[in-house]
DRENDO-1510 file (C-alpha; in Angstrom, 1 decimal, always signed):
<recs>
REC; n; res; u; v; w
REC; 1; MET; -62.8; -185.7; +55.3 .
REC; 2; GLU; -61.0; -183.7; +58.0 .
REC; 3; GLN; -58.0; -183.1; +55.7 .
REC; 4; ASP; -60.3; -181.8; +52.8 .
REC; 5; THR; -62.0; -179.4; +55.2 .
REC; 6; LYS; -58.7; -178.1; +56.4 .
REC; 7; SER; -57.4; -177.6; +52.8 .
REC; 8; TYR; -60.2; -175.3; +52.1 .
REC; 9; ALA; -60.1; -173.4; +55.4 .
REC; 10; THR; -59.8; -169.6; +55.0 .
REC; 11; PRO; -56.8; -168.1; +56.8 .
REC; 12; LEU; -58.8; -165.1; +58.1 .
REC; 13; LEU; -55.8; -163.5; +59.8 .
REC; 14; GLU; -52.2; -164.1; +58.8 .
REC; 15; SER; -50.2; -165.3; +61.8 .
REC; 16; PRO; -46.7; -163.8; +62.5 .
REC; 17; PRO; -43.8; -166.3; +62.3 .
REC; 18; SER; -44.3; -168.8; +65.1 .
REC; 19; GLY; -42.2; -168.2; +68.3 .
REC; 20; THR; -40.2; -165.3; +67.0 .
REC; 21; ALA; -41.7; -162.2; +68.7 .
REC; 22; SER; -40.1; -160.8; +71.8 .
REC; 23; ARG; -42.1; -159.6; +74.8 .
REC; 24; LEU; -41.8; -156.0; +73.6 .
REC; 25; GLN; -42.8; -156.9; +70.0 .
REC; 26; THR; -45.8; -158.9; +71.3 .
REC; 27; LEU; -46.8; -155.9; +73.5 .
REC; 28; GLY; -46.8; -153.6; +70.4 .
REC; 29; ASN; -48.7; -156.1; +68.3 .
REC; 30; ILE; -51.4; -156.4; +71.0 .
REC; 31; ILE; -51.8; -152.7; +71.2 .
REC; 32; VAL; -52.0; -152.2; +67.5 .
REC; 33; SER; -54.5; -155.1; +67.2 .
REC; 34; ILE; -56.8; -153.9; +69.9 .
REC; 35; VAL; -56.7; -150.1; +69.8 .
REC; 36; GLY; -58.6; -148.6; +66.9 .
REC; 37; THR; -60.8; -145.7; +65.9 .
REC; 38; GLY; -63.6; -146.8; +68.3 .
REC; 39; VAL; -61.7; -145.2; +71.1 .
REC; 40; LEU; -62.6; -141.7; +69.7 .
REC; 41; GLY; -66.3; -142.6; +70.2 .
REC; 42; LEU; -66.0; -143.4; +73.9 .
REC; 43; PRO; -66.6; -139.8; +75.2 .
REC; 44; PHE; -70.0; -140.0; +73.3 .
REC; 45; ALA; -70.7; -143.3; +75.0 .
REC; 46; PHE; -70.0; -141.7; +78.4 .
REC; 47; ARG; -72.4; -138.9; +77.4 .
REC; 48; ILE; -75.1; -141.4; +76.8 .
REC; 49; ALA; -74.5; -143.6; +79.8 .
REC; 50; GLY; -73.0; -141.1; +82.3 .
REC; 51; TRP; -69.4; -140.9; +83.4 .
REC; 52; LEU; -69.7; -143.4; +86.3 .
REC; 53; ALA; -71.8; -145.9; +84.3 .
REC; 54; GLY; -69.5; -145.5; +81.3 .
REC; 55; SER; -66.4; -146.1; +83.4 .
REC; 56; LEU; -67.8; -149.3; +85.0 .
REC; 57; GLY; -69.0; -150.5; +81.6 .
REC; 58; VAL; -65.6; -150.2; +80.0 .
REC; 59; ALA; -64.0; -151.9; +83.0 .
REC; 60; ILE; -66.4; -154.8; +82.8 .
REC; 61; VAL; -66.1; -155.2; +79.0 .
REC; 62; GLY; -62.3; -155.1; +79.3 .
REC; 63; LEU; -62.2; -157.8; +82.0 .
REC; 64; ALA; -64.7; -160.0; +80.1 .
REC; 65; SER; -62.7; -159.6; +76.8 .
REC; 66; TYR; -59.5; -160.6; +78.6 .
REC; 67; TYR; -61.1; -163.6; +80.2 .
REC; 68; CYS; -62.6; -164.8; +76.8 .
REC; 69; MET; -59.2; -164.3; +75.1 .
REC; 70; LEU; -57.7; -166.6; +77.7 .
REC; 71; LEU; -60.4; -169.2; +77.0 .
REC; 72; LEU; -59.4; -169.3; +73.3 .
REC; 73; VAL; -55.8; -170.0; +74.4 .
REC; 74; LEU; -56.9; -172.7; +76.8 .
REC; 75; CYS; -59.0; -174.3; +74.1 .
REC; 76; ARG; -56.0; -174.5; +71.7 .
REC; 77; GLU; -53.8; -175.9; +74.5 .
REC; 78; LYS; -56.4; -178.5; +75.2 .
REC; 79; LEU; -56.5; -179.7; +71.6 .
REC; 80; ALA; -52.7; -179.8; +71.5 .
REC; 81; ALA; -52.5; -181.8; +74.7 .
REC; 82; ASP; -55.1; -184.3; +73.3 .
REC; 83; GLY; -52.9; -184.9; +70.3 .
REC; 84; SER; -55.2; -183.2; +67.7 .
REC; 85; PRO; -53.8; -183.9; +64.2 .
REC; 86; VAL; -55.0; -180.4; +63.1 .
REC; 87; GLU; -53.4; -177.5; +64.9 .
REC; 88; ALA; -55.9; -174.7; +65.8 .
REC; 89; LYS; -54.3; -171.6; +64.3 .
REC; 90; THR; -57.4; -169.5; +63.7 .
REC; 91; TYR; -60.8; -168.8; +65.2 .
REC; 92; GLY; -62.3; -171.0; +62.4 .
REC; 93; ASP; -60.1; -173.9; +63.4 .
REC; 94; LEU; -61.4; -173.8; +67.0 .
REC; 95; GLY; -65.0; -173.7; +65.6 .
REC; 96; TYR; -64.3; -176.7; +63.4 .
REC; 97; ARG; -62.7; -178.7; +66.3 .
REC; 98; SER; -65.7; -177.8; +68.5 .
REC; 99; TYR; -68.7; -178.2; +66.2 .
REC; 100; GLY; -67.3; -179.5; +62.9 .
REC; 101; THR; -67.9; -177.8; +59.6 .
REC; 102; PHE; -70.9; -175.8; +61.0 .
REC; 103; GLY; -68.6; -174.4; +63.7 .
REC; 104; ARG; -66.0; -173.3; +61.2 .
REC; 105; TYR; -68.5; -171.6; +58.9 .
REC; 106; LEU; -70.3; -169.9; +61.7 .
REC; 107; SER; -67.0; -168.6; +63.2 .
REC; 108; GLU; -65.7; -167.4; +59.9 .
REC; 109; PHE; -69.0; -165.9; +58.9 .
REC; 110; LEU; -69.2; -163.8; +62.1 .
REC; 111; ILE; -65.6; -162.6; +61.6 .
REC; 112; LEU; -66.4; -161.8; +58.0 .
REC; 113; ILE; -69.3; -159.6; +59.1 .
REC; 114; ALA; -67.3; -158.1; +61.9 .
REC; 115; GLN; -64.5; -157.2; +59.4 .
REC; 116; SER; -67.1; -155.7; +57.0 .
REC; 117; GLY; -68.6; -153.7; +59.9 .
REC; 118; GLY; -65.1; -152.4; +60.9 .
REC; 119; SER; -64.3; -151.5; +57.3 .
REC; 120; VAL; -67.6; -149.6; +56.9 .
REC; 121; ALA; -66.9; -147.8; +60.2 .
REC; 122; TYR; -63.5; -146.7; +58.8 .
REC; 123; LEU; -65.1; -145.2; +55.8 .
REC; 124; VAL; -67.8; -143.4; +57.9 .
REC; 125; PHE; -65.1; -142.1; +60.2 .
REC; 126; ILE; -63.0; -140.8; +57.3 .
REC; 127; GLY; -66.0; -139.3; +55.6 .
REC; 128; GLN; -67.2; -137.4; +58.8 .
REC; 129; ASN; -63.8; -136.1; +59.5 .
REC; 130; LEU; -63.2; -134.9; +55.9 .
REC; 131; GLN; -66.5; -133.2; +55.9 .
REC; 132; SER; -65.5; -131.4; +59.2 .
REC; 133; ILE; -62.1; -130.4; +57.8 .
REC; 134; PHE; -63.4; -129.0; +54.5 .
REC; 135; GLN; -66.6; -127.3; +55.7 .
REC; 136; THR; -66.3; -124.5; +53.2 .
REC; 137; HIS; -66.6; -126.8; +50.2 .
REC; 138; SER; -70.2; -127.8; +51.0 .
REC; 139; LEU; -69.7; -131.4; +49.8 .
REC; 140; ALA; -72.1; -134.0; +51.3 .
REC; 141; PHE; -70.8; -136.8; +53.6 .
REC; 142; THR; -71.6; -139.3; +50.8 .
REC; 143; SER; -69.5; -137.5; +48.3 .
REC; 144; TYR; -66.4; -137.8; +50.4 .
REC; 145; ILE; -66.9; -141.6; +50.8 .
REC; 146; LEU; -67.4; -142.0; +47.0 .
REC; 147; LEU; -64.3; -140.0; +46.4 .
REC; 148; LEU; -62.4; -142.6; +48.4 .
REC; 149; VAL; -63.5; -145.5; +46.3 .
REC; 150; PRO; -60.9; -145.3; +43.4 .
REC; 151; ILE; -58.1; -144.8; +46.0 .
REC; 152; GLU; -59.2; -147.8; +48.1 .
REC; 153; ILE; -59.6; -150.0; +45.0 .
REC; 154; GLY; -56.1; -149.2; +43.9 .
REC; 155; LEU; -54.7; -149.9; +47.4 .
REC; 156; SER; -56.6; -153.1; +47.6 .
REC; 157; TRP; -54.8; -154.3; +44.5 .
REC; 158; ILE; -51.4; -154.1; +46.3 .
REC; 159; GLY; -50.1; -157.6; +46.8 .
REC; 160; SER; -48.1; -157.1; +50.0 .
REC; 161; LEU; -49.9; -156.1; +53.2 .
REC; 162; SER; -46.5; -155.5; +54.9 .
REC; 163; ALA; -46.1; -152.4; +52.7 .
REC; 164; LEU; -49.3; -151.0; +54.3 .
REC; 165; ALA; -48.7; -152.2; +57.9 .
REC; 166; PRO; -46.7; -149.0; +59.0 .
REC; 167; PHE; -49.8; -146.9; +58.3 .
REC; 168; SER; -51.7; -148.8; +60.9 .
REC; 169; ILE; -49.1; -147.8; +63.4 .
REC; 170; PHE; -49.3; -144.2; +62.1 .
REC; 171; ALA; -53.1; -144.2; +62.5 .
REC; 172; ASP; -52.6; -145.3; +66.2 .
REC; 173; ILE; -50.1; -142.5; +66.8 .
REC; 174; CYS; -52.7; -140.1; +65.4 .
REC; 175; ASN; -55.2; -141.6; +67.8 .
REC; 176; ILE; -52.9; -141.0; +70.7 .
REC; 177; LEU; -52.3; -137.4; +69.6 .
REC; 178; ALA; -56.1; -136.8; +69.3 .
REC; 179; MET; -56.6; -138.3; +72.7 .
REC; 180; GLY; -53.9; -136.0; +74.1 .
REC; 181; ILE; -55.5; -132.9; +72.6 .
REC; 182; VAL; -58.9; -133.8; +74.1 .
REC; 183; VAL; -57.4; -134.4; +77.5 .
REC; 184; LYS; -55.6; -131.0; +77.2 .
REC; 185; GLU; -58.9; -129.3; +76.4 .
REC; 186; ASP; -60.5; -131.0; +79.4 .
REC; 187; ILE; -57.6; -129.8; +81.7 .
REC; 188; GLN; -57.9; -126.3; +80.3 .
REC; 189; GLN; -61.6; -126.1; +80.9 .
REC; 190; ALA; -61.2; -127.5; +84.4 .
REC; 191; VAL; -58.5; -124.8; +85.2 .
REC; 192; GLU; -60.8; -122.1; +83.8 .
REC; 193; GLY; -63.7; -123.4; +85.8 .
REC; 194; GLU; -66.0; -123.8; +82.9 .
REC; 195; PHE; -67.6; -127.0; +84.2 .
REC; 196; SER; -68.2; -128.9; +87.4 .
REC; 197; PHE; -69.2; -132.5; +88.2 .
REC; 198; GLU; -72.7; -131.4; +89.0 .
REC; 199; GLN; -73.1; -130.4; +85.3 .
REC; 200; ARG; -72.2; -133.9; +84.1 .
REC; 201; THR; -74.4; -137.0; +84.4 .
REC; 202; ALA; -72.9; -139.8; +86.5 .
REC; 203; PHE; -75.6; -142.5; +85.7 .
REC; 204; THR; -78.2; -142.0; +83.0 .
REC; 205; SER; -81.9; -142.1; +83.7 .
REC; 206; ASN; -82.4; -143.6; +80.3 .
REC; 207; LEU; -81.6; -147.3; +80.8 .
REC; 208; GLY; -81.8; -147.9; +77.1 .
REC; 209; GLY; -78.6; -145.9; +76.7 .
REC; 210; LEU; -76.6; -148.4; +78.7 .
REC; 211; PRO; -76.6; -151.2; +76.0 .
REC; 212; PHE; -75.8; -148.5; +73.4 .
REC; 213; ALA; -72.7; -147.4; +75.4 .
REC; 214; GLY; -71.8; -151.0; +76.0 .
REC; 215; GLY; -71.9; -151.7; +72.3 .
REC; 216; MET; -69.5; -148.9; +71.7 .
REC; 217; ALA; -67.2; -150.2; +74.5 .
REC; 218; VAL; -67.2; -153.7; +72.9 .
REC; 219; PHE; -66.4; -152.2; +69.5 .
REC; 220; CYS; -63.3; -150.4; +71.1 .
REC; 221; PHE; -61.7; -153.7; +71.9 .
REC; 222; GLU; -60.8; -154.7; +68.3 .
REC; 223; GLY; -58.6; -157.5; +67.1 .
REC; 224; PHE; -60.2; -160.3; +69.1 .
REC; 225; GLY; -59.6; -162.7; +66.2 .
REC; 226; MET; -55.9; -162.0; +66.5 .
REC; 227; THR; -55.6; -163.7; +69.9 .
REC; 228; LEU; -54.3; -167.1; +68.7 .
REC; 229; ALA; -51.9; -165.5; +66.2 .
REC; 230; LEU; -50.5; -163.2; +68.8 .
REC; 231; GLU; -50.0; -166.0; +71.3 .
REC; 232; ASN; -48.5; -168.3; +68.7 .
REC; 233; SER; -46.0; -165.6; +67.6 .
REC; 234; MET; -44.5; -165.0; +71.1 .
REC; 235; GLN; -41.1; -166.6; +71.9 .
REC; 236; ASP; -42.2; -167.5; +75.5 .
REC; 237; ARG; -45.8; -168.4; +75.1 .
REC; 238; ALA; -46.2; -169.3; +78.8 .
REC; 239; LYS; -45.8; -165.6; +79.6 .
REC; 240; PHE; -48.5; -164.5; +77.1 .
REC; 241; PRO; -51.5; -164.5; +79.6 .
REC; 242; ARG; -49.6; -162.3; +82.1 .
REC; 243; LEU; -48.5; -159.9; +79.3 .
REC; 244; LEU; -52.1; -159.9; +77.9 .
REC; 245; ALA; -53.4; -159.1; +81.4 .
REC; 246; GLN; -51.0; -156.2; +81.9 .
REC; 247; THR; -51.7; -154.8; +78.4 .
REC; 248; PHE; -55.4; -155.1; +78.8 .
REC; 249; GLY; -55.3; -153.5; +82.2 .
REC; 250; GLY; -53.4; -150.5; +80.8 .
REC; 251; ILE; -55.6; -150.1; +77.7 .
REC; 252; THR; -58.8; -150.4; +79.8 .
REC; 253; LEU; -57.5; -147.7; +82.2 .
REC; 254; VAL; -56.6; -145.4; +79.3 .
REC; 255; TYR; -60.1; -146.0; +77.8 .
REC; 256; MET; -61.8; -145.1; +81.0 .
REC; 257; LEU; -59.7; -141.9; +81.6 .
REC; 258; PHE; -60.2; -140.8; +78.0 .
REC; 259; GLY; -63.9; -141.4; +77.9 .
REC; 260; PHE; -64.2; -139.5; +81.2 .
REC; 261; SER; -62.0; -136.6; +80.1 .
REC; 262; GLY; -63.8; -136.3; +76.7 .
REC; 263; TYR; -67.2; -136.1; +78.3 .
REC; 264; MET; -66.1; -133.8; +81.0 .
REC; 265; ALA; -64.6; -131.5; +78.4 .
REC; 266; TYR; -67.6; -131.2; +76.1 .
REC; 267; GLY; -70.6; -132.4; +78.1 .
REC; 268; ASP; -73.9; -132.6; +76.2 .
REC; 269; GLU; -72.1; -131.2; +73.2 .
REC; 270; THR; -69.9; -134.3; +72.8 .
REC; 271; ARG; -70.1; -135.6; +69.2 .
REC; 272; ASP; -70.1; -139.3; +68.2 .
REC; 273; ILE; -66.5; -138.8; +67.0 .
REC; 274; VAL; -64.8; -136.5; +69.6 .
REC; 275; THR; -62.3; -135.1; +67.1 .
REC; 276; LEU; -65.3; -133.2; +65.6 .
REC; 277; ASN; -65.5; -131.2; +68.9 .
REC; 278; LEU; -61.9; -130.0; +68.6 .
REC; 279; PRO; -61.3; -126.3; +67.9 .
REC; 280; ARG; -60.4; -125.5; +64.3 .
REC; 281; ASN; -56.7; -124.8; +64.8 .
REC; 282; TRP; -53.6; -126.1; +63.0 .
REC; 283; SER; -52.9; -128.9; +65.6 .
REC; 284; SER; -56.4; -130.3; +65.6 .
REC; 285; LEU; -56.7; -130.2; +61.8 .
REC; 286; ALA; -53.3; -131.8; +61.5 .
REC; 287; VAL; -54.4; -134.7; +63.7 .
REC; 288; GLN; -57.7; -135.1; +61.8 .
REC; 289; VAL; -55.9; -135.2; +58.5 .
REC; 290; GLY; -53.3; -137.6; +59.9 .
REC; 291; LEU; -56.1; -139.9; +61.2 .
REC; 292; CYS; -57.8; -139.9; +57.8 .
REC; 293; LEU; -54.6; -140.6; +55.9 .
REC; 294; GLY; -53.7; -143.4; +58.3 .
REC; 295; LEU; -57.1; -145.0; +57.9 .
REC; 296; VAL; -57.1; -144.6; +54.2 .
REC; 297; PHE; -54.0; -146.8; +54.0 .
REC; 298; THR; -55.1; -149.1; +56.8 .
REC; 299; PHE; -58.5; -149.8; +55.1 .
REC; 300; PRO; -57.1; -152.5; +52.8 .
REC; 301; ILE; -55.7; -154.4; +55.8 .
REC; 302; MET; -59.3; -154.4; +57.3 .
REC; 303; VAL; -60.7; -155.6; +54.0 .
REC; 304; HIS; -58.0; -158.3; +53.4 .
REC; 305; PRO; -59.9; -161.1; +55.3 .
REC; 306; ILE; -63.0; -160.4; +53.3 .
REC; 307; ASN; -61.0; -160.6; +50.0 .
REC; 308; GLU; -59.4; -163.9; +51.2 .
REC; 309; ILE; -62.8; -165.5; +51.7 .
REC; 310; VAL; -64.1; -164.3; +48.3 .
REC; 311; GLU; -60.9; -165.4; +46.5 .
REC; 312; VAL; -61.0; -168.9; +48.0 .
REC; 313; LYS; -64.4; -169.3; +46.4 .
REC; 314; LEU; -63.2; -167.9; +43.0 .
REC; 315; LYS; -60.1; -170.2; +42.9 .
REC; 316; ARG; -62.4; -173.2; +42.9 .
REC; 317; ILE; -63.7; -172.1; +39.4 .
REC; 318; LYS; -61.8; -174.3; +36.9 .
REC; 319; TYR; -61.4; -171.5; +34.4 .
REC; 320; PHE; -59.6; -169.4; +37.1 .
REC; 321; TYR; -57.1; -172.0; +38.1 .
REC; 322; ARG; -54.4; -173.9; +36.1 .
REC; 323; GLN; -54.4; -177.7; +36.0 .
REC; 324; ASN; -50.9; -177.8; +37.6 .
REC; 325; ARG; -51.9; -176.7; +41.1 .
REC; 326; ASP; -48.3; -177.2; +42.4 .
REC; 327; SER; -47.2; -174.2; +40.3 .
REC; 328; ASN; -46.2; -171.0; +42.1 .
REC; 329; ASP; -48.3; -169.0; +39.6 .
REC; 330; SER; -51.4; -171.3; +39.4 .
REC; 331; LEU; -53.9; -168.6; +38.6 .
REC; 332; THR; -54.9; -168.1; +35.0 .
REC; 333; ARG; -55.1; -164.7; +33.4 .
REC; 334; LEU; -58.8; -164.8; +33.7 .
REC; 335; GLY; -58.4; -165.7; +37.4 .
REC; 336; LYS; -56.2; -162.7; +38.0 .
REC; 337; ILE; -58.7; -160.4; +36.3 .
REC; 338; GLY; -61.5; -161.9; +38.4 .
REC; 339; ILE; -59.6; -161.3; +41.6 .
REC; 340; TYR; -59.0; -157.6; +40.7 .
REC; 341; ILE; -62.6; -157.2; +39.8 .
REC; 342; SER; -63.8; -158.9; +43.0 .
REC; 343; ARG; -61.6; -156.6; +45.2 .
REC; 344; ALA; -63.0; -153.6; +43.4 .
REC; 345; VAL; -66.6; -154.9; +43.9 .
REC; 346; VAL; -65.9; -155.4; +47.7 .
REC; 347; VAL; -64.7; -151.9; +48.1 .
REC; 348; ALA; -67.7; -150.5; +46.1 .
REC; 349; VAL; -70.2; -152.4; +48.2 .
REC; 350; LEU; -68.7; -151.4; +51.5 .
REC; 351; ALA; -68.6; -147.7; +50.3 .
REC; 352; ILE; -72.3; -147.9; +49.4 .
REC; 353; LEU; -73.1; -149.4; +52.8 .
REC; 354; ALA; -71.1; -146.6; +54.5 .
REC; 355; SER; -72.9; -143.9; +52.6 .
REC; 356; CYS; -76.2; -145.2; +54.2 .
REC; 357; VAL; -74.9; -145.1; +57.8 .
REC; 358; PRO; -76.5; -142.3; +59.7 .
REC; 359; ALA; -73.6; -141.7; +62.2 .
REC; 360; PHE; -70.4; -143.3; +63.4 .
REC; 361; GLY; -71.5; -143.7; +67.0 .
REC; 362; VAL; -74.8; -145.5; +66.1 .
REC; 363; PHE; -73.1; -147.8; +63.7 .
REC; 364; ALA; -70.1; -148.6; +65.9 .
REC; 365; SER; -72.5; -149.5; +68.8 .
REC; 366; PHE; -74.6; -151.7; +66.4 .
REC; 367; VAL; -71.5; -153.6; +65.3 .
REC; 368; GLY; -70.3; -154.0; +68.9 .
REC; 369; SER; -73.7; -155.1; +70.1 .
REC; 370; THR; -74.1; -157.8; +67.4 .
REC; 371; VAL; -71.2; -159.6; +65.8 .
REC; 372; CYS; -68.5; -158.3; +68.2 .
REC; 373; ALA; -70.5; -159.5; +71.2 .
REC; 374; LEU; -71.0; -162.9; +69.7 .
REC; 375; ILE; -67.3; -163.2; +68.7 .
REC; 376; SER; -65.9; -161.8; +71.9 .
REC; 377; PHE; -68.1; -163.5; +74.5 .
REC; 378; VAL; -70.5; -166.1; +73.2 .
REC; 379; LEU; -68.3; -168.2; +71.0 .
REC; 380; PRO; -65.3; -168.4; +73.4 .
REC; 381; ALA; -67.5; -169.5; +76.3 .
REC; 382; THR; -69.3; -172.0; +74.0 .
REC; 383; PHE; -66.0; -173.5; +72.8 .
REC; 384; HIS; -64.6; -173.8; +76.3 .
REC; 385; LEU; -67.7; -175.6; +77.6 .
REC; 386; LYS; -67.7; -177.9; +74.6 .
REC; 387; LEU; -64.0; -178.9; +74.5 .
REC; 388; PHE; -63.5; -179.2; +78.3 .
REC; 389; GLY; -66.9; -180.6; +79.2 .
REC; 390; SER; -67.1; -182.5; +82.5 .
REC; 391; SER; -63.5; -181.7; +83.4 .
REC; 392; LEU; -64.5; -178.1; +84.3 .
REC; 393; HIS; -65.3; -177.3; +87.9 .
REC; 394; LEU; -68.8; -176.1; +88.7 .
REC; 395; TRP; -67.7; -172.5; +89.2 .
REC; 396; GLN; -66.0; -172.6; +85.8 .
REC; 397; LYS; -69.2; -173.9; +84.1 .
REC; 398; ALA; -71.2; -171.2; +85.9 .
REC; 399; LEU; -68.8; -168.4; +84.9 .
REC; 400; ASP; -68.8; -169.6; +81.3 .
REC; 401; SER; -72.6; -169.8; +81.3 .
REC; 402; ILE; -72.9; -166.3; +82.7 .
REC; 403; VAL; -70.6; -164.9; +80.0 .
REC; 404; LEU; -72.5; -166.9; +77.3 .
REC; 405; PHE; -76.0; -165.8; +78.3 .
REC; 406; CYS; -75.0; -162.2; +79.2 .
REC; 407; GLY; -73.4; -162.0; +75.7 .
REC; 408; LEU; -76.5; -163.3; +74.0 .
REC; 409; PHE; -78.8; -161.0; +76.0 .
REC; 410; PHE; -76.5; -158.0; +75.4 .
REC; 411; ALA; -76.5; -158.8; +71.6 .
REC; 412; VAL; -80.3; -159.0; +71.4 .
REC; 413; TYR; -81.1; -156.1; +73.7 .
REC; 414; GLY; -78.3; -153.9; +72.5 .
REC; 415; THR; -79.2; -154.4; +68.9 .
REC; 416; TYR; -82.9; -153.5; +69.6 .
REC; 417; ASN; -81.9; -150.3; +71.4 .
REC; 418; THR; -79.5; -149.3; +68.7 .
REC; 419; ILE; -82.1; -149.7; +66.0 .
REC; 420; VAL; -84.9; -148.1; +67.9 .
REC; 421; GLY; -82.7; -145.2; +68.9 .
REC; 422; VAL; -81.4; -144.0; +72.2 .
</recs>
């Protein structure tokens, strides 16, 4: 039974070759996996929560995310030490080893929803920036998203993800450039004396804004499902926790400084995507265009785990699969057509959902408050408590329980506040 379940497991995230990545390569992979478009929404989160509350919130989320990533690594090491016949390579594997088939389905379902949310956020981000860039054309936000559909369908049909991987790095470079321009604007306004700390809120009087900002902060720490793949790819896996701590510390500090700088620069005028606040000059427009191009080519990578799950179901249909399953080309012609159609349908559905999203900030906070909170905090703590059981010290059980219940509370309360409105 265990072997059958494993054979149908969906590899949600492709692991790099085991034990081949150097320290520097692993560092780069961690940064690319974690840092995403959500960082450009942090100044808006600081506007909602206040610069002091926002800074503390990002620090707490960063620390909690790091701790829960370590829990996943510890759970896999525990299974390996116990001589588990099935190696835990993915989040779904840990779910299966903890709670059986239900645990696998729940873990993979949440990652599927999170990937869908991230993909929709990409489309919303691109659409809002394109609308800002081409203001004179008077096209609606929805029109820009629908124009992307044929392009994204064509890109989703590309067989090799490695051909698109450099664009993910390119998008991160554009993120850094955008952050640099925002910081420059902040320094310029500080020098010119156009704002003071008294004009900026340190801690919001609207407590409902704190979960909203927290959801945005959780959304910023992307790539949680890549933890096991990153650790497995490193040559010296014993050094992974220390490297992860150093990287997380640096990323968290950068997030805090950027959120602070963006809010200080634009105050109550801060938009949900801070690039929309940038002046319309060649450098700002170039960064916005670069961000859009990078995300257009990175979108198929975000959608890939969704396609994998759908295609595993399709390949079970007998008309889609040849009788000789050992063949390298086991799909029938009808099966190949079905996969092309399914990928097109996935892109179209995500585009329709994106066209219904009111704003990037609200949606990012909603995704962060719901599935991201469950994946990042609730499930790791639950797996750790289940797999280690009575061997844990009282303080470890207490800490895991605090993370678990805070994650659940944050998910429920944050979702309510996002839906009701800040």
